[in-house]
C-alpha positions as CSV (number, residue, x, y, z in Angstrom):
1,X,2.1,30.0,-27.5
2,X,3.6,29.4,-30.9
3,X,4.0,32.5,-33.0
4,X,2.5,32.3,-36.5
5,X,3.5,34.6,-39.4
6,X,2.6,34.7,-43.0
7,X,5.4,34.3,-45.6
8,X,4.3,35.0,-49.1
9,X,0.9,34.1,-50.4
10,X,0.8,30.3,-49.6
11,X,3.2,29.9,-46.7
12,X,2.7,30.2,-42.9
13,X,5.6,29.9,-40.5
14,X,5.2,28.5,-37.0
15,X,7.9,29.2,-34.5
16,X,8.0,27.7,-30.9
17,X,10.3,29.2,-28.3
18,X,10.5,27.6,-24.8
19,X,13.2,28.0,-22.2
20,X,15.6,25.2,-22.1
21,X,14.6,23.9,-25.6
22,X,15.9,24.7,-29.0
23,X,13.8,27.0,-31.1
24,X,11.5,25.0,-33.4
25,X,10.4,26.5,-36.8
26,X,8.4,25.0,-39.6
27,X,6.5,26.3,-42.7
28,X,3.1,25.2,-43.8
29,X,0.7,25.9,-46.6
30,X,-2.2,26.9,-44.3
31,X,-2.4,28.8,-41.0
32,X,-4.5,25.9,-39.4
33,X,-1.7,23.4,-40.1
34,X,0.9,25.8,-38.7
35,X,-1.1,26.3,-35.5
36,X,-1.8,22.6,-35.0
37,X,1.9,21.8,-35.4
38,X,2.8,24.6,-32.9
39,X,0.4,23.2,-30.3
40,X,1.7,19.7,-30.7
41,X,5.3,20.8,-30.2
42,X,4.4,22.9,-27.2
43,X,2.5,20.0,-25.7
44,X,5.4,17.6,-26.1
45,X,7.8,20.2,-24.5
46,X,5.5,20.6,-21.6
47,X,5.2,16.9,-21.0
48,X,9.0,16.4,-21.4
49,X,8.7,14.1,-24.3
50,X,9.8,16.4,-27.1
51,X,12.4,15.1,-29.5
52,X,13.8,17.5,-32.1
53,X,12.7,16.6,-35.6
54,X,15.0,19.1,-37.2
55,X,17.6,16.6,-38.5
56,X,15.1,14.1,-39.7
57,X,13.2,16.9,-41.5
58,X,16.4,18.4,-43.1
59,X,18.0,15.1,-44.2
60,X,16.8,13.7,-47.5
61,X,16.6,10.0,-48.1
62,X,19.4,10.3,-50.7
63,X,21.7,11.9,-48.2
64,X,20.9,9.3,-45.6
65,X,21.6,6.6,-48.1
66,X,25.0,8.0,-48.8
67,X,25.8,8.0,-45.1
68,X,24.4,4.5,-44.8
69,X,26.7,3.3,-47.6
70,X,29.8,4.7,-45.9
71,X,29.0,3.9,-42.3
72,X,27.0,0.7,-42.5
73,X,26.8,-1.0,-45.8
74,X,30.6,-1.0,-46.4
75,X,31.1,-3.1,-43.3
76,X,28.7,-5.9,-44.5
77,X,29.8,-8.9,-46.6
78,X,26.9,-7.9,-48.9
79,X,28.1,-4.3,-49.2
80,X,29.1,-4.5,-52.9
81,X,25.7,-6.0,-53.8
82,X,23.8,-3.5,-51.7
83,X,25.3,-0.6,-53.7
84,X,22.9,-1.1,-56.5
85,X,19.9,-1.2,-54.1
86,X,21.2,2.0,-52.5
87,X,21.5,3.7,-55.9
88,X,18.0,2.6,-56.9
89,X,16.4,4.1,-53.7
90,X,18.5,7.3,-54.1
91,X,17.3,7.8,-57.7
92,X,13.7,6.9,-56.8
93,X,10.9,9.5,-56.4
94,X,11.5,9.3,-52.6
95,X,15.2,10.2,-52.9
96,X,14.6,14.0,-52.5
97,X,12.1,13.6,-49.7
98,X,13.1,14.2,-46.2
99,X,13.2,11.1,-43.9
100,X,10.5,12.7,-41.7
101,X,8.1,13.1,-44.6
102,X,8.2,9.5,-45.8
103,X,5.1,7.6,-44.8
104,X,3.8,4.1,-45.1
105,X,1.7,5.0,-48.1
106,X,4.8,6.3,-49.9
107,X,6.6,2.9,-49.3
108,X,3.5,1.1,-50.4
109,X,3.4,3.1,-53.6
110,X,7.1,2.3,-54.2
111,X,6.2,-1.4,-53.8
112,X,3.5,-1.1,-56.5
113,X,6.0,0.7,-58.8
114,X,8.5,-2.1,-58.4
115,X,5.8,-4.7,-59.1
116,X,4.8,-2.8,-62.2
117,X,8.4,-2.8,-63.4
118,X,8.4,-6.6,-63.0
119,X,10.7,-7.0,-60.0
120,X,10.5,-10.4,-58.3
121,X,9.0,-10.6,-54.9
122,X,12.3,-11.5,-53.3
123,X,14.0,-8.5,-55.0
124,X,11.4,-6.2,-53.5
125,X,12.0,-7.8,-50.1
126,X,15.7,-7.0,-50.4
127,X,14.8,-3.3,-51.3
128,X,12.5,-3.0,-48.3
129,X,14.9,-4.7,-45.9
130,X,17.6,-2.1,-46.7
131,X,15.2,0.8,-46.4
132,X,13.9,-0.5,-43.1
133,X,17.4,-0.9,-41.7
134,X,18.3,2.6,-42.8
135,X,15.4,4.1,-40.8
136,X,16.3,2.0,-37.8
137,X,19.9,3.1,-37.9
138,X,18.9,6.7,-38.3
139,X,16.6,6.5,-35.3
140,X,18.9,4.6,-33.0
141,X,22.5,5.6,-34.0
142,X,22.1,9.0,-35.8
143,X,20.1,10.8,-33.2
144,X,16.8,11.0,-35.2
145,X,14.7,9.5,-32.4
146,X,11.5,11.1,-33.7
147,X,11.5,9.0,-36.8
148,X,9.1,6.1,-37.2
149,X,9.9,3.3,-39.6
150,X,7.5,3.5,-42.6
151,X,8.4,0.0,-43.8
152,X,6.8,-1.5,-40.7
153,X,3.5,0.0,-41.7
154,X,3.3,-1.9,-45.0
155,X,3.9,-5.5,-43.8
156,X,0.5,-6.6,-45.0
157,X,1.0,-5.1,-48.5
158,X,4.3,-6.7,-49.3
159,X,4.4,-9.1,-52.2
160,X,4.1,-12.7,-51.2
161,X,7.3,-14.6,-51.5
162,X,7.2,-17.8,-53.6
163,X,7.5,-21.1,-51.9
164,X,11.0,-22.6,-51.6
165,X,12.3,-24.3,-54.7
166,X,12.0,-28.0,-54.8
167,X,13.9,-28.7,-58.0
168,X,16.0,-31.8,-57.9
169,X,17.9,-33.9,-60.5
170,X,15.4,-36.4,-61.9
171,X,15.7,-39.5,-64.1
172,X,19.0,-39.4,-66.1
173,X,19.7,-35.6,-65.6
174,X,22.8,-36.1,-63.5
175,X,24.8,-38.2,-65.9
176,X,23.6,-36.1,-68.8
177,X,24.7,-33.0,-67.0
178,X,28.1,-34.4,-66.2
179,X,28.6,-35.6,-69.8
180,X,27.7,-32.2,-71.1
181,X,29.9,-30.5,-68.5
182,X,32.9,-32.6,-69.4
183,X,32.3,-32.1,-73.1
184,X,32.2,-28.3,-72.4
185,X,35.5,-28.7,-70.6
186,X,37.2,-26.7,-67.9
187,X,36.4,-27.0,-64.2
188,X,32.6,-27.0,-64.3
189,X,32.3,-30.8,-64.4
190,X,34.4,-31.4,-61.3
191,X,32.7,-28.5,-59.6
192,X,29.3,-30.0,-60.2
193,X,30.4,-33.3,-58.6
194,X,32.0,-31.4,-55.7
195,X,28.8,-29.4,-55.1
196,X,26.7,-32.5,-54.9
197,X,29.1,-34.3,-52.6
198,X,29.6,-31.4,-50.2
199,X,26.4,-29.2,-50.3
200,X,28.7,-26.2,-50.4
201,X,27.5,-22.8,-51.7
202,X,28.8,-21.4,-54.9
203,X,30.8,-18.6,-53.2
204,X,32.3,-21.1,-50.8
205,X,33.4,-23.4,-53.6
206,X,35.0,-20.5,-55.5
207,X,36.9,-19.4,-52.4
208,X,38.4,-22.8,-51.6
209,X,42.2,-22.9,-50.9
210,X,44.5,-25.9,-50.7
211,X,45.8,-24.7,-47.3
212,X,42.4,-25.3,-45.8
213,X,42.3,-29.0,-46.8
214,X,43.1,-31.6,-44.1
215,X,43.7,-34.6,-46.4
216,X,44.5,-37.0,-43.5
217,X,41.2,-36.3,-41.6
218,X,39.2,-35.7,-44.8
219,X,38.0,-32.3,-43.8
220,X,37.9,-29.0,-45.5
221,X,37.8,-25.7,-43.5
222,X,35.6,-22.9,-44.8
223,X,36.9,-19.9,-42.8
224,X,34.3,-17.5,-44.1
225,X,30.7,-18.5,-44.7
226,X,27.5,-16.7,-45.6
227,X,26.3,-16.6,-42.0
228,X,29.7,-15.5,-40.7
229,X,30.5,-18.8,-38.8
230,X,33.5,-20.9,-40.0
231,X,32.7,-24.6,-40.5
232,X,34.5,-27.8,-41.3
233,X,33.1,-30.0,-44.1
234,X,33.6,-33.7,-43.9
235,X,34.6,-35.1,-47.3
236,X,33.4,-38.2,-49.0
237,X,35.6,-40.5,-51.0
238,X,34.0,-39.1,-54.2
239,X,34.8,-35.6,-53.1
240,X,38.4,-36.5,-52.4
241,X,38.7,-38.1,-55.8
242,X,37.7,-34.8,-57.3
243,X,40.5,-33.0,-55.5
244,X,43.0,-35.7,-56.3
245,X,42.4,-35.2,-60.0
246,X,43.0,-31.4,-59.9
247,X,46.3,-29.7,-60.7
248,X,47.8,-27.4,-58.0
249,X,47.5,-23.7,-58.7
250,X,50.4,-21.3,-57.9
251,X,48.0,-18.9,-56.2
252,X,46.9,-21.5,-53.7
253,X,43.3,-21.5,-54.9
254,X,41.6,-24.8,-55.6
255,X,39.5,-23.5,-58.5
256,X,40.2,-20.8,-61.1
257,X,36.5,-20.0,-61.6
258,X,34.7,-17.1,-59.8
259,X,31.1,-17.4,-58.6
260,X,29.6,-15.7,-61.7
261,X,31.7,-17.8,-64.1
262,X,30.5,-20.9,-62.3
263,X,26.9,-20.0,-62.9
264,X,27.5,-19.1,-66.5
265,X,29.3,-22.3,-67.3
266,X,26.6,-24.3,-65.4
267,X,23.9,-22.7,-67.5
268,X,25.7,-23.6,-70.7
269,X,26.1,-27.2,-69.6
270,X,22.4,-27.5,-68.7
271,X,21.4,-26.0,-72.1
272,X,23.7,-28.4,-73.9
273,X,22.3,-31.3,-72.0
274,X,18.7,-30.2,-72.7
275,X,18.0,-29.7,-68.9
276,X,15.5,-26.9,-68.1
277,X,14.7,-25.1,-64.8
278,X,17.9,-26.1,-63.0
279,X,20.2,-23.6,-61.3
280,X,23.6,-24.2,-59.7
281,X,22.1,-23.4,-56.3
282,X,19.7,-26.3,-56.8
283,X,22.7,-28.6,-56.4
284,X,22.8,-27.5,-52.8
285,X,19.2,-28.6,-52.4
286,X,20.1,-31.9,-54.1
287,X,23.1,-32.5,-51.9
288,X,21.2,-31.7,-48.7
289,X,18.4,-34.0,-49.6
290,X,20.9,-36.8,-50.4
291,X,22.5,-36.5,-47.0
292,X,19.1,-37.1,-45.4
293,X,18.5,-40.0,-47.7
294,X,21.8,-41.5,-46.5
295,X,20.3,-41.7,-43.0
296,X,22.0,-38.6,-41.4
297,X,19.9,-36.8,-38.7
298,X,19.1,-33.1,-38.9
299,X,21.9,-32.0,-36.6
300,X,24.5,-34.0,-38.6
301,X,23.2,-32.5,-41.9
302,X,23.2,-29.0,-40.4
303,X,26.9,-29.5,-39.3
304,X,27.8,-30.2,-42.9
305,X,25.6,-27.7,-44.7
306,X,26.0,-24.8,-42.2
307,X,22.3,-24.1,-41.8
308,X,21.6,-22.2,-38.6
309,X,18.0,-23.3,-38.0
310,X,16.0,-26.4,-38.7
311,X,13.5,-24.2,-40.6
312,X,16.1,-23.1,-43.0
313,X,17.4,-26.6,-43.3
314,X,13.8,-27.8,-44.2
315,X,13.7,-25.3,-47.0
316,X,16.7,-26.9,-48.6
317,X,15.5,-30.4,-48.1
318,X,13.3,-32.2,-50.6
319,X,13.0,-35.9,-50.0
320,X,11.5,-38.1,-52.7
321,X,8.8,-40.4,-51.5
322,X,10.0,-43.1,-53.8
323,X,13.4,-43.1,-52.0
324,X,11.8,-43.5,-48.6
325,X,9.7,-46.5,-49.4
326,X,12.4,-49.1,-48.6
327,X,13.1,-47.5,-45.2
328,X,9.4,-47.9,-44.2
329,X,9.6,-51.7,-44.6
């Protein structure tokens, strides 16, 4: 039988002692809650299913996040980007709460708070994904088996993600964009052509090195990709022409621009050309769709773009009905 003793005016301490088990102790605001908890712990011990909640109850979310940053996040490619997400959760109203005390309703309230602040649905998804992974790691790798994942309880209350973007270059946007980019100067003009010819991601383009180019076989090796699998990209004649016009850098890199500077230069080129609603990543959509319009099958396109599944490939493919008319006969 759990022992119950009063501590102060509004605290009741329940203590459970059982041979072969660590002493369990917890404080409540009422005697009834203390007794109910004691009975639950004793029952679990009698049935042999007891798992200590001590660590989960003494570890705050902020403390768990710091451990997650050191042991988990730093090993990810997205580790640097995750730091801001970790900081936001640490500084949130849940940061001082113990892991064991966080419930689904708390996560749901955090989602509503983020929506009120104007965060996009995909940003909220990223926040929830990190929190969910933290709870799973704490439960499976940190010895907190008693934890349940509160994020799993709010699946129906998560903001609906918008449909995939279907923005493609239309009418004379491509020549206008190139003219603007070349007027702007620097590398952004050749990079735009390269992106459309290869369907490569912004980070992959920025990381290109001359040593990875096989000029004879017209293939470029990308040793490190977003999904972790190296791939070899076949190069068109237009793509090779872009490279042939570039000077060789001493540091071995093909481009001097970093991912952020590529996006910034692209935005300025679009603005100068009077083009609205187009992002640099939309060029990957454009390039992927053009590969299909050239007659390549899904497996061939996936080998070039690096998409892992046909579902993901479909999201990046937006064929124009007008371009398919001639193939119908």
